[in-house]
VOPAKE-735679 format. One line per 4 residues: number of its first residue (from 0); their letters; for each residue x, y, z of N, C-alpha, C. Coordinates in steps of 0.1 Angstrom, whole numbers. Example, Ala and Ser with C-alpha at 12.3 -4.5 7.8 and 13.67 -1.06 7.14 Angstrom:
0	AS	132/-57/78/123/-45/78/132/-33/78  128/-22/71/137/-11/71/129/0/79
***
This chain:
0	MAQT	-31/-110/137/-21/-108/126/-11/-119/126  -6/-122/138/4/-132/139/-1/-146/135  -14/-149/139/-20/-161/135/-21/-162/120  -25/-151/114/-27/-151/99/-14/-153/92
4	LAHI	-3/-146/97/10/-148/90/15/-162/92  13/-168/104/18/-181/107/11/-191/98  -2/-189/95/-10/-198/87/-6/-197/72  -5/-184/67/-2/-182/53/13/-185/50
8	APDV	21/-181/60/36/-183/59/42/-177/47  41/-164/44/48/-158/33/63/-157/35  71/-158/25/85/-156/26/88/-142/29  80/-133/23/82/-118/25/68/-112/26
12	VLLT	67/-103/36/54/-96/37/56/-81/40  48/-73/33/48/-59/36/36/-56/45  39/-49/56/28/-45/65/26/-30/63  14/-25/62/11/-11/62/2/-8/74
16	GIDW	3/5/78/-5/9/90/1/5/103  14/2/103/22/-2/115/30/10/119  30/14/132/37/25/137/52/22/136  60/33/133/74/32/132/81/38/144
20	DYDL	92/32/149/100/39/159/114/37/155  123/46/160/137/46/154/144/33/156  143/26/167/150/14/169/142/1/166  130/3/159/122/-8/155/117/-17/166
24	HVLT	115/-11/177/110/-19/189/96/-26/186  87/-18/180/74/-23/176/75/-35/166  83/-33/156/84/-43/146/91/-56/151  101/-54/160/108/-65/166/99/-73/175
28	ALAD	91/-66/183/81/-73/191/71/-81/184  66/-75/172/57/-82/164/63/-94/158  76/-93/153/83/-105/147/84/-116/158  86/-112/170/88/-122/181/74/-129/183
32	IVRD	63/-122/182/50/-128/184/48/-138/172  51/-134/160/49/-142/148/58/-154/149  70/-153/154/79/-164/156/73/-174/166  68/-169/177/62/-178/187/50/-185/181
36	AGQD	43/-179/171/32/-186/164/36/-196/153  49/-196/150/54/-206/141/62/-202/129  63/-188/126/71/-184/115/81/-174/119  94/-177/115/105/-168/119/109/-159/107
40	YPHL	109/-146/110/114/-136/100/126/-129/105  138/-134/102/150/-128/107/154/-115/101  148/-111/90/152/-99/83/140/-89/84  143/-78/91/133/-67/93/137/-54/87
44	FALR	128/-47/81/131/-35/75/120/-24/76  124/-12/80/114/-1/80/122/12/80  117/22/73/122/35/73/112/45/79  117/56/83/108/66/89/99/71/78
48	PNSG	86/70/81/76/74/70/73/89/71  66/94/61/62/107/61/50/110/70  43/99/73/31/101/82/35/106/95  29/117/99/32/123/112/44/132/112
52	LATE	51/133/101/63/142/100/59/156/99  61/164/110/55/177/112/60/187/102  52/197/99/56/209/91/51/221/99  55/233/94/51/245/100/39/251/92
56	YDMD	34/244/83/24/250/74/10/244/76  0/251/72/-13/246/71/-14/237/58  -13/224/59/-11/216/47/-25/210/43  -35/211/51/-48/205/47/-59/216/45
60	GDGY	-55/229/46/-64/239/43/-75/242/53  -73/238/65/-84/240/75/-82/253/83  -71/261/79/-69/274/86/-60/273/98  -56/261/102/-48/259/114/-35/252/110
64	TGGP	-25/253/119/-13/245/118/-11/236/130  -2/226/128/1/217/140/-8/205/141  -18/203/133/-27/192/134/-22/180/126  -28/169/128/-24/156/121/-24/158/105
68	GDAQ	-33/166/100/-34/168/86/-23/178/81  -16/184/90/-5/194/86/8/187/85  9/174/88/22/167/86/23/164/72  35/159/68/37/155/54/28/144/50
72	GYGR	24/135/59/14/125/57/6/125/70  -7/122/69/-16/123/80/-10/115/92  -9/121/104/-5/114/115/-4/123/127  -8/118/139/-7/126/151/7/126/158
76	FSGQ	15/117/153/29/117/158/38/111/147  51/114/147/59/109/137/60/94/137  57/88/126/58/74/125/45/66/126  34/74/129/21/67/130/17/62/116
80	GGMA	13/49/116/8/43/104/18/42/93  30/37/96/41/35/87/40/22/79  51/18/74/52/5/67/64/-3/73  64/-16/70/75/-24/74/75/-37/66
84	ILSK	87/-43/65/88/-55/57/94/-66/67  88/-78/67/93/-89/74/97/-99/63  109/-105/64/114/-113/53/122/-125/58  121/-136/52/129/-148/54/141/-147/45
88	LPID	141/-138/35/152/-136/25/160/-124/29  173/-125/27/182/-113/31/178/-101/23  179/-90/30/176/-77/24/189/-69/22  191/-64/10/203/-56/7/200/-42/11
92	TDAV	202/-39/24/198/-26/29/206/-14/24  219/-17/20/228/-7/15/223/-2/1  215/-11/-6/211/-7/-20/197/-2/-20  190/0/-9/177/5/-9/176/19/-14
96	QDFS	166/22/-23/163/35/-27/150/40/-21  150/52/-15/138/57/-8/134/70/-15  122/69/-21/116/81/-28/108/90/-19  108/87/-6/98/93/3/100/108/4
100	AMLW	112/113/2/115/127/3/112/135/-10  108/128/-21/105/135/-33/94/145/-32  95/157/-36/85/166/-36/74/163/-46  62/165/-42/50/162/-51/52/170/-65
104	ADLP	56/182/-64/58/190/-76/69/185/-85  78/177/-80/89/172/-88/86/160/-96  74/154/-94/70/142/-102/67/146/-116  73/140/-126/69/144/-140/54/141/-142
108	GAVL	47/152/-147/33/150/-149/24/152/-137  29/157/-126/22/158/-114/9/167/-116  -2/163/-109/-14/171/-110/-16/177/-96  -12/190/-94/-13/196/-81/-27/203/-79
112	PSVD	-31/203/-66/-45/208/-63/-45/224/-64  -56/229/-69/-58/243/-69/-73/246/-69  -76/259/-65/-90/263/-65/-90/276/-73  -97/276/-84/-98/288/-93/-84/293/-98
116	GVPY	-76/283/-100/-62/286/-105/-52/290/-94  -57/290/-82/-48/294/-70/-43/281/-64  -30/279/-61/-25/267/-55/-32/264/-42  -35/251/-39/-42/248/-27/-33/238/-19
120	PSAS	-32/240/-6/-38/251/2/-31/264/1  -18/264/-4/-11/276/-6/1/272/-14  7/283/-21/19/280/-29/31/276/-20  31/282/-8/42/279/2/41/264/7
124	ALKI	29/260/9/27/246/13/31/236/2  27/239/-10/31/230/-21/45/229/-24  53/240/-20/67/240/-23/74/230/-14  68/226/-2/75/217/7/68/204/8
128	QRLS	56/203/1/48/191/2/55/179/-5  57/168/2/63/156/-3/51/148/-10  55/140/-20/45/132/-27/40/121/-18  49/113/-12/45/101/-5/38/105/8
132	SVGH	26/100/10/19/102/23/25/93/34  31/82/30/38/72/39/52/70/34  53/63/22/66/61/17/66/53/4  77/54/-4/79/46/-16/93/41/-15
136	WVVP	94/28/-14/107/21/-12/110/12/-24  123/12/-28/128/1/-37/138/-7/-29  134/-20/-26/141/-28/-16/146/-41/-23  159/-42/-25/164/-54/-31/165/-66/-22
140	LRPE	161/-78/-26/162/-90/-19/173/-98/-25  181/-105/-17/192/-113/-22/190/-128/-16  182/-136/-23/180/-149/-18/193/-157/-19  195/-167/-10/207/-175/-11/206/-184/-23
144	TGPP	194/-188/-27/192/-196/-39/182/-189/-48  184/-189/-60/174/-182/-69/179/-168/-73  173/-162/-82/177/-149/-87/174/-138/-76  181/-126/-77/177/-115/-69/164/-109/-73
148	LTLL	157/-103/-64/144/-97/-66/144/-83/-60  135/-74/-65/134/-61/-60/120/-57/-57  117/-53/-45/104/-50/-41/102/-35/-43  90/-31/-49/86/-17/-50/74/-16/-40
152	AYAA	77/-10/-28/67/-10/-17/62/4/-15  49/4/-12/43/18/-9/29/16/-2  25/27/3/11/28/9/6/42/5  -4/43/-2/-9/56/-8/-20/62/1
156	NPPV	-21/75/0/-31/83/6/-45/80/1  -55/79/10/-69/76/5/-74/88/-3  -81/85/-14/-86/96/-23/-98/103/-18  -100/104/-5/-112/110/0/-109/120/12
160	FDGP	-119/124/19/-116/134/30/-110/147/26  -115/152/15/-111/165/10/-123/173/4  -120/183/-3/-131/191/-9/-130/192/-24  -136/202/-30/-137/203/-45/-123/204/-51
164	EDRN	-113/207/-44/-100/208/-50/-94/194/-52  -100/184/-46/-96/170/-48/-81/168/-44  -77/174/-34/-63/173/-30/-59/158/-27  -67/151/-20/-63/137/-17/-65/128/-29
168	GKRN	-75/131/-37/-76/123/-49/-65/125/-59  -60/137/-60/-49/140/-69/-36/134/-63  -34/135/-50/-22/130/-44/-22/115/-46  -33/108/-43/-34/94/-45/-30/90/-59
172	RDEN	-36/98/-69/-33/95/-83/-18/95/-85  -11/106/-80/3/107/-83/12/97/-75  7/93/-63/15/83/-56/15/70/-63  4/67/-70/4/55/-78/12/57/-91
176	ALWQ	11/69/-96/18/72/-109/33/72/-107  38/74/-95/52/74/-93/59/61/-99  52/50/-96/58/37/-100/57/36/-115  47/41/-121/46/41/-136/58/49/-142
180	RYLS	61/61/-136/72/69/-141/85/62/-138  87/56/-127/99/49/-124/102/37/-133  92/29/-135/94/17/-144/95/21/-159  91/33/-162/92/37/-176/105/46/-178
184	GALP	113/47/-168/125/55/-169/124/70/-169  113/75/-164/110/90/-164/116/97/-152  121/89/-142/127/95/-130/143/94/-131  150/102/-123/165/101/-124/171/88/-122
188	LLPP	165/80/-113/170/67/-110/163/56/-119  171/49/-126/166/39/-135/161/27/-127  151/20/-132/146/8/-126/156/-3/-126  156/-12/-117/166/-23/-116/164/-32/-128
192	DTPV	175/-39/-131/175/-49/-141/171/-63/-135  169/-64/-122/164/-76/-116/149/-76/-117  142/-88/-116/128/-88/-116/122/-80/-104  111/-73/-106/105/-64/-96/92/-71/-92
196	ILLG	88/-67/-80/75/-71/-75/69/-58/-68  59/-52/-74/52/-41/-69/42/-45/-59  42/-40/-47/32/-45/-37/29/-33/-27  17/-33/-23/13/-22/-13/-2/-19/-13
200	NANL	-6/-9/-5/-19/-5/-5/-20/8/-14  -26/6/-25/-28/17/-35/-39/26/-31  -48/21/-22/-60/28/-18/-68/33/-30  -69/24/-41/-76/28/-53/-81/15/-60
204	DPVD	-94/15/-62/-100/4/-69/-101/8/-83  -98/-2/-93/-99/2/-107/-113/4/-112  -123/0/-105/-137/1/-110/-146/9/-100  -146/6/-88/-156/11/-78/-149/21/-69
208	GEGL	-158/28/-61/-153/37/-51/-148/50/-57  -142/59/-49/-137/72/-54/-123/71/-58  -118/81/-65/-104/82/-69/-103/83/-84  -91/86/-89/-88/88/-103/-83/74/-109
212	KPAI	-92/67/-115/-90/53/-118/-78/51/-128  -75/60/-138/-64/57/-147/-51/54/-140  -49/60/-128/-36/58/-121/-34/43/-117  -44/36/-114/-42/22/-110/-43/13/-122
216	TALL	-52/17/-132/-53/8/-144/-40/9/-152  -33/20/-151/-20/21/-158/-10/12/-152  -10/10/-139/-1/0/-133/-5/-14/-136  -18/-17/-136/-23/-30/-138/-20/-35/-152
220	SHPR	-19/-25/-161/-16/-29/-176/-2/-25/-180  7/-22/-170/20/-18/-174/28/-30/-180  35/-28/-191/42/-39/-198/52/-46/-189  57/-40/-179/67/-46/-170/61/-55/-160
224	LQDP	47/-54/-157/41/-60/-146/30/-70/-151  26/-79/-142/15/-88/-145/5/-88/-133  -7/-89/-136/-18/-89/-125/-23/-103/-124  -19/-110/-113/-25/-124/-111/-39/-124/-107
228	RPRS	-45/-113/-104/-59/-111/-100/-62/-121/-88  -55/-119/-77/-58/-127/-65/-73/-125/-61  -79/-136/-56/-93/-135/-53/-96/-144/-41  -108/-142/-35/-112/-150/-24/-127/-153/-25
232	TGGA	-131/-164/-18/-145/-167/-17/-152/-158/-7  -145/-154/4/-151/-146/14/-155/-132/9  -147/-126/0/-150/-113/-5/-163/-113/-13  -165/-123/-21/-177/-124/-29/-189/-127/-19
236	EAAK	-187/-135/-9/-198/-138/0/-202/-126/8  -192/-118/13/-194/-106/21/-202/-96/13  -198/-94/0/-205/-83/-8/-220/-87/-9  -222/-99/-11/-236/-104/-13/-244/-103/0
240	SQGG	-239/-107/11/-246/-107/24/-247/-93/30  -237/-84/28/-237/-71/34/-246/-61/27  -247/-62/14/-255/-53/6/-250/-39/7  -259/-29/9/-255/-15/9/-248/-11/-3
244	ANTA	-237/-4/-2/-229/2/-13/-225/-9/-23  -223/-21/-18/-219/-32/-26/-228/-36/-38  -241/-33/-36/-251/-37/-46/-250/-28/-59  -244/-17/-58/-242/-8/-69/-229/-9/-76
248	QQGD	-220/-17/-70/-207/-18/-76/-206/-27/-88  -196/-24/-97/-195/-30/-110/-183/-40/-110  -174/-39/-101/-162/-48/-101/-165/-61/-96  -156/-71/-98/-157/-84/-93/-155/-85/-78
252	PGLD	-165/-88/-70/-163/-88/-55/-153/-98/-50  -150/-108/-58/-140/-118/-54/-126/-113/-54  -124/-101/-61/-111/-95/-61/-109/-85/-50  -120/-82/-42/-119/-72/-31/-109/-76/-21
256	TADW	-102/-66/-15/-92/-68/-5/-96/-61/8  -105/-52/8/-108/-44/20/-123/-44/22  -127/-43/35/-141/-43/39/-145/-31/47  -150/-21/40/-154/-8/46/-169/-8/48
260	RDED	-174/1/56/-188/2/59/-196/2/46  -208/-4/47/-216/-6/35/-228/4/34  -233/8/46/-245/17/46/-241/31/44  -230/36/50/-226/50/49/-211/51/44
264	GPGN	-206/40/38/-192/40/33/-191/35/19  -179/32/15/-177/28/1/-180/13/-1  -182/5/10/-183/-9/8/-170/-16/6  -170/-28/0/-158/-36/-2/-151/-32/-15
268	LRVS	-138/-30/-15/-131/-26/-26/-118/-34/-28  -112/-33/-40/-99/-39/-43/-89/-27/-42  -81/-27/-32/-72/-16/-30/-57/-20/-27  -55/-33/-24/-41/-38/-21/-37/-47/-33
272	YVLP	-24/-46/-36/-20/-53/-48/-6/-59/-46  -4/-71/-53/9/-77/-55/10/-79/-70  19/-72/-77/20/-72/-91/35/-76/-95  37/-89/-98/50/-94/-101/55/-90/-115
276	DIAL	68/-90/-117/74/-88/-130/69/-98/-140  68/-95/-152/63/-104/-162/74/-115/-164  86/-113/-160/97/-123/-161/95/-134/-151  86/-132/-141/85/-142/-130/73/-151/-133
280	RVTA	74/-164/-129/63/-173/-131/54/-174/-119  42/-169/-120/32/-170/-109/25/-184/-109  26/-190/-97/20/-204/-96/6/-204/-89  4/-194/-81/-9/-193/-73/-10/-179/-67
284	SGVF	-23/-175/-64/-25/-162/-57/-38/-163/-50  -40/-153/-41/-53/-152/-34/-53/-141/-25  -65/-139/-19/-68/-129/-9/-73/-137/3  -66/-136/15/-70/-144/26/-82/-138/33
288	WPAK	-94/-141/27/-107/-137/32/-116/-149/30  -114/-159/39/-122/-171/38/-137/-169/41  -145/-178/34/-159/-178/36/-162/-182/51  -173/-179/56/-177/-182/70/-176/-197/73
292	DDPD	-180/-206/63/-179/-220/66/-166/-227/62  -156/-219/58/-143/-224/54/-135/-227/67  -129/-238/68/-120/-241/80/-109/-231/82  -105/-224/71/-95/-214/72/-100/-202/80
296	ALNA	-113/-201/82/-118/-189/89/-113/-189/104  -109/-201/109/-103/-201/122/-90/-194/123  -83/-192/112/-70/-185/112/-71/-171/107  -83/-166/105/-85/-152/101/-90/-144/113
300	PAPN	-86/-131/113/-90/-123/124/-106/-122/125  -110/-123/137/-125/-123/140/-130/-108/137  -142/-107/130/-146/-94/127/-150/-86/139  -143/-76/142/-147/-66/153/-140/-53/150
304	KNNP	-143/-43/158/-139/-29/155/-124/-28/156  -117/-37/163/-103/-35/165/-94/-41/154  -100/-49/145/-93/-55/135/-92/-47/122  -82/-48/114/-81/-39/102/-91/-43/92
308	RHHL	-94/-33/83/-103/-36/72/-97/-44/61  -84/-44/61/-77/-50/49/-74/-65/51  -74/-72/41/-71/-87/41/-58/-89/33  -51/-99/38/-38/-102/33/-39/-107/18
312	VWVD	-31/-101/9/-30/-105/-5/-17/-113/-6  -18/-124/-13/-6/-133/-14/-5/-138/-29  8/-139/-33/11/-144/-46/23/-154/-45  22/-166/-50/33/-176/-50/40/-174/-63
316	IDTD	53/-173/-62/62/-171/-74/73/-182/-74  75/-188/-86/85/-198/-88/98/-190/-92  108/-190/-83/120/-182/-86/132/-191/-91  129/-204/-94/140/-213/-99/145/-207/-112
320	E	158/-206/-113/164/-201/-126/164/-212/-136
***
């Protein structure tokens, strides 16, 4: 990861699937490793995620309490698989808005799970169920030169690993829909008047795989946002060589950002996004998934079981006023 960040050298990067601790020891240690690799990120930010935040209820409907699926977001301990931001630009931490405590039922237009009209897994569980499986943050950046920017950062629940009630699919749908509601002014807090950049792991492909597609297509077509359609040569190459589930997919494999199992899994999908404000000028974009014969492959994580399935998505933005 450090080698990839040092090579791509983003000014700001959102990490998902990184464990959170109260004093940010993990994030600070990672930033030290990245600095030693050549890139310094003096501004670090992370909030306690919902992943692993324990409840007293059976939240996943398995008949038991106290398991990782009974937390507000899946996790074996509080903070497992959280989010973090590393930035070269100052972060206005006092102005951060955190939607992570919003109840799922409080989202306008929420679609809550049920079986035969009965709330699933129970009415009492849904009364305390938060919408965010990890978090939804509004994070203002205050560059020393150029206009202020606002990040809309999140990581959504995968729309699988459930039953006919489609609990995870509906939660994923509404986690993505939260930003649509926010940008459209349907939530109590109005969206910022500074340019926004929505970024994160939506865990939802607009064409292939499982999930309720309108949730992501609505964001991709939102009048406040633009989709630079970052792509890679490695993603297209992988889909062709790996076969399996990829052979039946309809989406452009060059846009894929994640590499899941092909024989017994969903294959490669586009699930991570960077969607800048239409007021910003995008000069370049890409997914860091180099082809095997590309010299950049030396700076990419070697394929093995310990490396993440997700590839870095990047967008270059000209912020000159």
